[in-house]
Structures are given as structure tokens and as C-alpha cells.
N, C-alpha and C positions, 0 to 999 in steps of 0.2 A: 248317468244322470247326475248333474252337479248340484251342489247345495245340500243343506241338512234336511233330513226327513221332517216334514212339517209336523207341528204339534197336533194339528187336527188329525193327521194320519195316525200318529202314535196313539192318540186317544181313541180313535175308531178301532184300531187293532186291539187295544186292551179291552174296550167295551165288548168286542166280539169274541174275546178269548177268555172265557171264565176260567180262572186258575184251577179250580177243582176238575173241570172237564179236561184241561190240558194235562195236568199232573197225572190224572187217572189213565192216560195213555201209556204211562211209564211205571206208575206205582199203584199198588192196591191200597186204597184208603179205607179205614174203618170209621164209622160215624161215632162221635163222642157227644156228650152233653155240651151245650153251648154252641159256639160258632166255629170251633176248630175241628179238623179231622187229622188223623194220625196214620202213619204207615212207616215201613222200613225205609230208611234213607237210601236213595239210589246213588249217592255220592261216596258212601263209605260202607264197610261191612259192619253189620250190627245184628243182634238177635232180639233186642227190645226196641219197639218203635220209638224214635225220638224226632221224627220228621213231622212237622206240624204245618197245616195249611189253614189259613183263616178265610172262611167263606165271605164274611162281610168286608174285611180289609183287603182281600185279594192279594195276599202275600204269603210266602212260605218261609219257614225257618227250621233248621235242624239244630237241636240242642246238643247233638253229638259232635258233628264236624264244623258247625257254625256257618254253613252256607245259608244264604237267605236273600230275599228280594221279592220283586214282583214277577209276573208271568214272563216278562222279557228276560229277567235274570235267570229264571228257571231254564228257559230254552237255551240261553247262552251256556249254561253249565252242562246241561244234559246232552246237547248236540254239539258242544264245543265250537260255538260261533261267537263272533264279536257282536257288539250292540246292534249295529245296523243290520248285520246278517240275520240276527234273531228277529228283528222287527219284520224284515222281508219274509222270513220263514213263516211267522204267524199271519202276516198279511195274505200270503199265498193260501194258507190253510183256511182263512176266513173269506177268501175271494175279494179282498180289498185292494184297490189300486194304490200304489205308493206314490205320494206327492211330496216334492221337496220345496223348500222355500229358502229364503236368505234372512233369517232372524238376525236383528242387529247384534245381539250378544254372541250368536254363533259365528256371524261374519267377523266380528272383532277378534274372537278367539282364533279363528282360522288365519286372520291377517297377522296376529301376533306370532303364531306358530310358523307362518311363512317367513316372517322377518328373522326369526331365530334360525330357521333352516338356512336362509341366505347368508347370514353373518357367519354361521358355523362353516358353511361351504367355502366362503372367502378366507376364513381363518385356516381351514385345512389346506387350501392352495398355498397360503403363506408358509405354513409349516413344511409342506412338501418341497417348496422352492428352497427353504432353509436347509433341508437335508442334502440337496444337490448343489448347494452353494459352498464356497470355501469355508464359511463359518461352520458348516456341518461335518467337517472332517472327522471329528471325534465320534460323532454318531454313526457315520459310515463305517468307521473302523470297528466300532462295537458290533454292528450288524454283520460285518464280514467275519468277525471272530465267532459270532453265533451261527454262522453259515446260513444266514437268511439272504437269499438271492434277490436280484433286482426285480424279477418278475413278481415275486410275492410282495415285495415292498410296494410296487406299483399297484398291485391288485387291492391291497388293503389300505393304500394311501398313507403309508407310514411317513412321518415327517420329523422335523426337529424344531424345537422352540429355542430361539437364540438366547444366549446368556446376556440378556438385557432386561432392564426393568420396564421398558415401555416400547419396545420395537413393534409388537403387535398392536398396541394401543394407537401408536402414530399411524401405522398402516391402515387400520380400520377407520381412523378419523379422516385420513386422506380419501377413503372410499365413501365418506360422508355418512358413516354410521354414527348416530348420537351416542354419547357416553352412557346414557341410561340403558340403551340396548346392549352395549358392550358388557355392562355389568349384569344385566338380566340374563345374558347368555352364559355368564360364568367365565368369560374370557379375560375380564379386567376386574380388579377389586381396588378398594381404597386403602392406601397405606396409612400408617399411624399418624403421619402428618397431613393427611387429607388429600394426597396426590393419587391420581389413577395409575396403577401399575399392573403389569401383566400377571395373570394367574399362573402361567406356566413359563418357567425359565430354565434353560440348559437341560431340557428333557427330550427324550425320544418320545414322539407323539403318535398315539394310536387313535384315529377317528373311530367313534362308536356309531354304527349305522343301523337304523331300524329296518324292519322287514319291508318297509315301503321305499327303502333306498335313501332315506334322509339322514344326513349327518346331524345327530342330535346331541352329541357330547364328545369329550375327549378323555383319554387316559394318558398320563405322562409318567415315564420312568426317568428318574434322576440319573445322570451319567457320572457326575462327580460333584463333590462339595457336600455341604450339610443340608439335611432336610429329609422328609419322608421318601422312601424308595419309590413308591407309587402314589400318585394322587389322581383323582377323577374330578371332572366337572361337578359343580354343585347341582342339586336338583332344580329343574326349571319347568315351565309349562310344557316343554317338549320332552324332557328327560326325567325318568324315574329309575334310579339305580337298581331298585329291587325288582323291576319288571322287564329289564332288558338283559341280553346276553351278547357278549362280544363274538362276532363271527356268524351270528344267526342269519344275517342278510344273505350269506352264501350257503350256509348249512341247511337252511329250510328247503332248499331244492334237492337235497340228497336223495339218491335212490338206494342208499345202503340199508334202509329200513330201521336205522337207529341214529341217534345223536351220540357223539363222543364228547363227554363232559370232562374238560381239562381245567387246570387252575388259573392259568395266566395268558396274557396276550401273546407272548413269545411261543408258548406251547401251541396255540392255535396256528400261528404262522408256520412253525416247524412241521406240525402234523399235516397241514394243508400242502406244504411243499413236498411232502412224501407221497402225495397223491390221494390222501384221505380227505374228502371234501365235506365232512360232516362234524367238524370240531367246533365247539362253543365253550365259552368260559364265563363264569360269574365276573362281576366287575369289581374285583379287588376285595370282595367279602365272601363269606360263606354262602352257599346256595340258599336262596329264599323260597318260600312257598309259592310266591308269584312266579318266579322263574321256572319252578317245576311245572306249574300250570301251563305256562307258555310252551314249554317243551312237549307237554302232553297233547297240545292241540296240533302238533306236527307229526309226532311219532308215537308208537306204542312201546318203544324200548329205548332206554338210555344206558350207555356203557360208561361207567365212571373210571377215569384215568387220572386220579389225583396222585400227588407225590407219594413215594414209598417210605416216608418218614412218619414218626408218631403223630404229628399234627395232621399230615395228609390222611392217615388212617382214621383219625377221629373225624375229619371232615367227610370221609367216605361213609362212615356209619350214619352221620346225620343226613347226608344226601340220599342214602338208601331209604331211610324212613320217609323223607319228604317226597321222594319219587313214588314209592309204593303206596303212600297215602292217596295218591291220585290215580291209582289203578294202572300205573305204568310199570312195565317190567324193568327191573334194575339188574344190570350185570356189572362186573368189576374186572378191570385189568390189573393183574398182579405185577407191578413194577418192582425191580430190585430195590432193596433198601437204600434210601437216600437219593434216588433218582426221580426226576420228573420226566414227562414225555420228551421235552426238548433235550435234556441230558442224554436220555437213552438213544434218541435218534442220532445225535452227534457222535455218540460212542459206537453204536452198533449199526447205524444205517437205517434208512426208511424201510427196506424190505424186512429187516428183522422186527421192526415195530408192527408192520402189517401181520407178520406171523404171530406176534404176541397177541394181537387183537383176536386172531382166530382161536387162541387158547383162553379167552376170557371165561370167567366163572359166573354162574348165576349167583345172586346175592346170598342165598342160603348156603351154598357151597363155600363162598368166600368167607362168610362168618364162621363156619365150622373149621375152615382151614386156619383162620386167625386164632380161633380158640385153641387149636393144636399148637401152632407156632409160638403163641405167647406163653405156653406152659411147657415148653421144651427147653432144656438146658443141656448143652454139650451132648446132644443126641439122645438124652434121656427124657422121657415124658413123665411129668408129674401127673399121674393118673387121677388122683383125687381132684386136683384143680381143673384138669381137662374135663372130667366128667361133669363137674359143676358148670363150667362154662358152656360145654356143648349142649347139655340138657336145657340150660337157660335159653340158648339160641332156638332150640326146637320148640320150646313152649310158645314162642311167638309165631310159629308157622301154623296156618289154618288148614292146610291140605294134609289130611291124615295119611293118605297113600304115600306122599312125599316124605312125611315124617317116618313112616315105617321103613322106607328105603334107607334113610339116613341113620336110623337107629342101628341098622346092620353095620354101617360104616363105623359108628361110634363104638359098638361092641367089638369090632375087629381091632380098632386102635387100642382098646383097653384090654384086649385078650380075655374077654369075658363072654359067657354065653349070652346070646341075644335075649333069652327069656329074662335074665337078671336085669339087663339094661331096660327092657321094655316094661318090666314091673316097676322099676324105680321111676321111669318117665310117667307111667300111669298114675303112680302115687302123687307125683308133683302136679300133674295135670288136674287131678281131682281137688287137690289143695288150692290150686289157682282158681278153679271154678267156684269153690266155696268163698274164697276171698272176694272175687268179683261180685258174687251174689250179695255178700254183706255190704259191699260198697254201693250197690245199685240204688239209685234214688228215683223216686217217682217224678214225673214231669211236673213243672211248676203249675199250680192251679191258676185260674183266671184271677187277676188282681183288680181291685177297685180304685187304687190310686198308686202313684209312683212310689210313695213311701213304703208300699208293701212289695214292690217289685224286687226280684232277686235274679241276678245275672250269673248263670253258670258258665264260667270261663276261667282258664288259667290266668291268674292275675298278671297284669303287666309288671314290668320292672318298677321298683319303688320310685325311681326318678320320673316315671311317666305318670304317676298318679297325682291328681291335683291335690293341693293342701286340703285337709278335711275341714268341713264346716262344723259348727257346734252341734248341728243336727245329726252328724254322722255318728253311728255307733261302732264304726270300724268293721262291720260285718259284711257290708255290701261289696261283692267282688266287682272289679273294674273292667270296663270296656276300653279304657284309655289306651292310646298308642302315642307314638312320638308326636303326632300331628293333630289329634283330636281327643277331647276328654269326654268322660261320662256326661258332665253337665252340659256340654255343647250339644251332644246327641239328644239329651232330654229336652233342652230348650227348642231345638229345631223340630223335633217330633211333635211337641205340643203346639208350637206355632203353626205347623202345617195342618193340625187337626181343628183349630179354632179360628174363627173369623175376627181377627184383631189386627189393628195397625200398630206396629212397634212404636210409632210416635205418640200413641195414646196411652202408653204405659206411664205410671207415675214418674219413674226415672227411666227414660227410654234406653234400650240397649244400643250400643255403638259397635261399629265394625271392629274397633280397637279392643273390645272386650273379648274377642275370640283369639285363639292361638295364632301366632304369626305364620306367614306363608300362605299356602294354598287354602287353608281354612278361612282366612279373611277374604280371599277372592270369592269363594262360594258363599260366604256369609253376606257379602255385599249384594250378590244377586238374589239370595233368598229374602233378605230384608226389603229389597226394592220390590220384589213380587208381593210380599206381604203388605207393603204400604199401599200397593195398588189393588189389594184384596184379590190377587190372582194366585196365591200360594195354596197348594193342597199336597196331599201325600204323594200323588203321582208325579207332580212337578218336582218335589224335593228329591225323590228317588231318581228321576230322569237327570236332574242337575248333578247328582252325585256320580253319575256314570262318566262325566267329562273330566274328572280330576283323579290324580293318583294318590289322594289322601289315604293314609293308613294302608299303604301298599296296595291300593286299588280295592280295598275291602269296605269302603264307606257304604255302598248299597247294602251289604250284608249286615253291617253294624246297625244301620237304620232299621232294617227289617227286624232285627233282634229286639229293638226298642218297640216298634209298632206292634209286634206280635203279642206283647204283654201289656200294651197301653190300653186302658179302658176305652170304650166307645166315647165319641165327643160329648154326648149328653150325660156321660157318667164321670167326666173328668173332675168334677168338684170345683174347688177354688183354683182354677187354672191361672187366673190373673196373679194370685199370690205366688204360685209356682214359677211363672215366667219371671216375676220380679226377683224371686230368690235366686233363680239360676243366673240371671243377669248379674246380680251382685257377687255371686260365687265366682263367675267367670272373671269379673272385673278385679276381684281381690287376687285371684291367681295371677293375672297379668301384672298387677302392681307388685306382687311378691317376686315375680321374675325380674321386673324392672329394678326392684330394690337390690336383688342379688347382683345384678349387673353393676349397679352403682358401687356396691361394696367391693366388687372385684376391681373396679377402676380406682378406688381409693388405695388399694394395696400397691398399685403401680403408679400412683400419682406423683408427678415430679415435685421436688421441694420448692414449690412456688406458692406463696401464701394466698395470692388471689385465686389461683386454681383450686387450692384446697378448700377455701371458703365457699367457692361456687359449688363444689361437689357436696360439701356439708349441707348447704342450703337445699340442694336437690334431694339429698337423702332425707332431710327433715320434712320437706313437702311430701315426698312419697310415703313416708311413715305415717304422716297425718292423714293422708288419703286412705291408707289401709285401715287405720283406726276408724275413720268415718264409715267405710263400707262395712266393717265388722259390726259397728253399732247399728247400722241399718238392718243387717241380717238378724241381729239379736231382737230388734223391734218387731220382726215378723212373728215372734213367738210369744209376745206379750198379749 
């Protein structure tokens, strides 16, 4: 059935699917005073209930693992379905026929994604032709040296970006792709003098393909010259680096029962060439929570095969945590020091690598082995340091039977009686429990206004937090991410709760007041709906499903706000709140603009006219910041 599921169907499904009834199929909920019910979270292990369901707002939120959303989001998480599959699941449960339509906004979004897919496909063909052209001689030599055969090159569509500033740009222009689309796809960018130039030059090219078989982006490895060794396409409406994995389009069909997580593009190619068809890699960065979730929808086990150097071992530790947080079994391949899978296969052969996979270790065994190796010098074990490290590892294990078995192993390595090691572990376990009890906090009580709201979350990096207002006491923890701020979440949540047109505000909010990028795209849609008096909580959460803002966590962030937001009739002076948040957002964007102007001043050419123009721009921006700050101050008079 083509088209997007109609809004009427979505509303009918949600109306027929009371969130308390649905959640109680999976979670035992206890009744509390007020409109919220609580239970043990089904998405992470806990002893004290932190999972909250709002009867009146029809949303859920866990204050422990921070999952949240409406009834559709709950089914997405608990049944590991995507958005459309979750709607169909609930529709079948309620006996509702699913109807699709062609909403103008949905159709425009699909058309944009189709155009991005088409231009990426033509770019991939151009790169592939470049590899097999005389200009690709150096790239072919590199692949030959890395022992990557022609069949694997063809399977993954490996190509070569010519050592030219505009070869791809001219090719795409001949194919009648507009410059804006070339830039939106991240294939072409603007040079310092304003000319369009290719994003990738003199690089071995790896098309990044999603699970639907669409080429959504590229990774490029520099072959020679100055520049970053690897670069990826920028994020687009089609591509989110945090939510995709290289090789997943092939590995998702694996019958191995696990995914093999490696570090790089060439590792995936080399492993696949060895006959192991389940290799995937993060896209040039450390594994993300979103990537772990994606893997968890495909398999129940992930085998980590990162480099055998210190940075690789550190990445392995983080990957284990992210994978196990999602109730996925983690195992580790112990590679020799300094080797990655590609190095090992070239040195020892594919058969030896397959044998190494058979000897992989469960995550707990790996950590205990690393505790031993890191405290061994010239064959001598530092028993005090090893005991400390090994017991610290075991304190994080919840399975008491498994712990008992491993205590025997630790005792044997220490040449100590098991009773002595067990006693020390028990003492530390009791101490840890007392510390946890001391840190335990009660769930936040219902709030009457947002000034009372407290968000329990690990604070974002300092650079992500918007500049504080004079109202800020510095105590409120942040929900901010790289792409969305606390203030934007608060503004959108209140706007969805009250019946007001943005144009009727004293100083109307503008799309430019929001963070650049996808946040402005969703803001434009939200403000348009609000202007037509069509915006509500359900519409806002539904819109948030369609973007990769905050690593795909926007529905959860909004749920977190809605769960503590007072009922609409208890919001108080929401008009003042909306105006305050508008000015806070505007001041933040002006401060970002000012910083950009200052950066340009540092690299400004010795040209008096240009310097004067930048000074004028800086003065105007500073005056606007002063004006907005005065407006904010006036709200407190």
C-alpha cells in the first residue's frame, strides 16, 4: 500500500489504544496519586520503579533510561518495530483498517528524499567509473595492496573521487541536477571565494547504503596529500551518521545469529571477502546508542572486533556498555596487539580469522582477561592491582551465579582461598549497595509551572547548553543536544498545549529563532500547524518521528517535557512563557551569529572596506543582542 498512513488512521489507532491498557500488557503498573502510574521499566534493569505513564496525557517516560513517547513509541521500543509497523500493530490489535493518503508535506518530504537518492546513485556511478578509469590507477593499486578483490569492490560499489575541484559538480550539472540539490546532498560545497567545488577529491569512495538499498551518503579515504584521512557526507534529510552502519544493507540478512562490529570500511570489505557476511562498522566515529539500537532490532548478539591497540580497547569498553544497555549480548574478539581485522586477515588469512571468531569471549570474560593482562609485567601478576580491577568488573555483573563462577577464577589467579576472595567481594558489594541507596532520589513530584520543573539527565557538554538567561539559577539540568535546546523543547511543548497562533504573540516567533538545520525544518511545520490552529501534542510527537534530530531521540525528549508539564488549564501565564522562550532562542542564535562574525574578523583580509563591513555587521548584531536582553529583563518588572 503506497502513501503515508493517514492522520485519521493514526488518530483512530491512538484513540482506540489507551496507553495504560497497552503498557499493562507488558508492565505491572501501580496506582499513584494524581494522573500518573509507575512500574519497573521494561527497557532497562532496575529495582525502584522509575517508569511513568500519564493517564491524561497518554504518554510514558522512564526517568532512568530516558525512553519516552506516546503509545506508538512504546510499541516501537517494546516490540522493536519502526513507526509504520507499530501503527499497523496497534491497528490490528484494535481491529482498525489502515488507510493511507498523500499529505502534501509527506509527499514533499518523500520527493526530496527520492531526489537525494537519485543524485547519490548517479554520484556513486561516477565514482565507480572513476575507479576503473585511467585516473583511478592509484586507487586500484591501493586496493590491490590491501588485497581487496574486484568482486568485493563491485559488491560494495567502491569508487574513486578524481583529484579535481569540480569534476563531480560538472558531471551532475550535465545531468541537470540543480546546484542547490548538489549541495543539499553534501556532494558539493561552496569554496571561500564562492565557487561550487566537490566535497570529495582524490579519495577512495565507499557508498553508504541503508537497509532499503538506497545510497544515502559516502565515506571517503584520502589516498595522498594533505587533509583528514577519512571524511563522511554531512547529515541530510536522508542521512544521519549516528543511526546508520556501513555494511548493514548486507549484514542484516545474516544467518550467523550475530553481527560482527568492526571499526572501518576496509575491515568490512576484508571480513566479507573472507566469507563472513555479518560485518558492520560505525561511520568514522565511536559506536552510538542509536547504532546499538539499530543492531538490536536485527540480532540478539553483537561480536566486537575493534583494533587491538589501546584506543581500540577503550572503544570496545564503551561499545560493550552501549550494547548491553539494550539487552543485547556482547562478545569480544581478542585481536593481537596493534592489529585490526583487515591487518589480521592479510597476515594470517581468512580461515585463521574465522577460527578466531570461534574463540570469541563473552564480555565479562573479556573484561576479566583485560584486568589480568593490564596488571601483568614480564610474566608477573601485580596481585593487588589485579584483585582491585577484577572485583570492580564483577561488581557490575547482575548474575550472581556467574559471579560465583568467576570468583573461583579470580581466586585461582591470585593463589588465594575462594572464601577470602568471596568475603572481600561481599564486603564491596554491601558497600556499593549502601552508596546506591544513599544516592537514590525520589521521582519528581507533579509541578505547577515550568519554573519548578527539574530534568534528571546527565548534563550535555558545555558547548551544547544555551547561554543562560538572567532567570537561570544554574541548577536546572539540560536536555540540550547538538541540534535542539531546552528552550526549544519547552516552547514547542507549551505551543502544542495551548490554542494560540504564533502571529498573535506580541513579538512573534520566527523560524530563524530555532537552531539551524533540521530543527528549523520541523519548526516551520509546527508553526504552520499552530497558525492554522491544528497543532496538538499528538501532532507534535508524530512530526518528531520524521526527523533525526537529537540522534532520533526527539520524541523521547518531548515526552520528558510533557510528563512534567502541567495540564493546559494549569499552565498559568503561558503567553509570557512563550514570549520569554522566543527571546531566549533569538538571543542564542544572535550569540552564535556574533561568534561567527568574530571568527571571520580574525581571518579578514587586509582590506579596509571589508573590515568596515564586518565591523558594521558586528555592531548591528551586538545591538540586537542588547535589545533582546532588555526585552527579557522587562518580563521580570
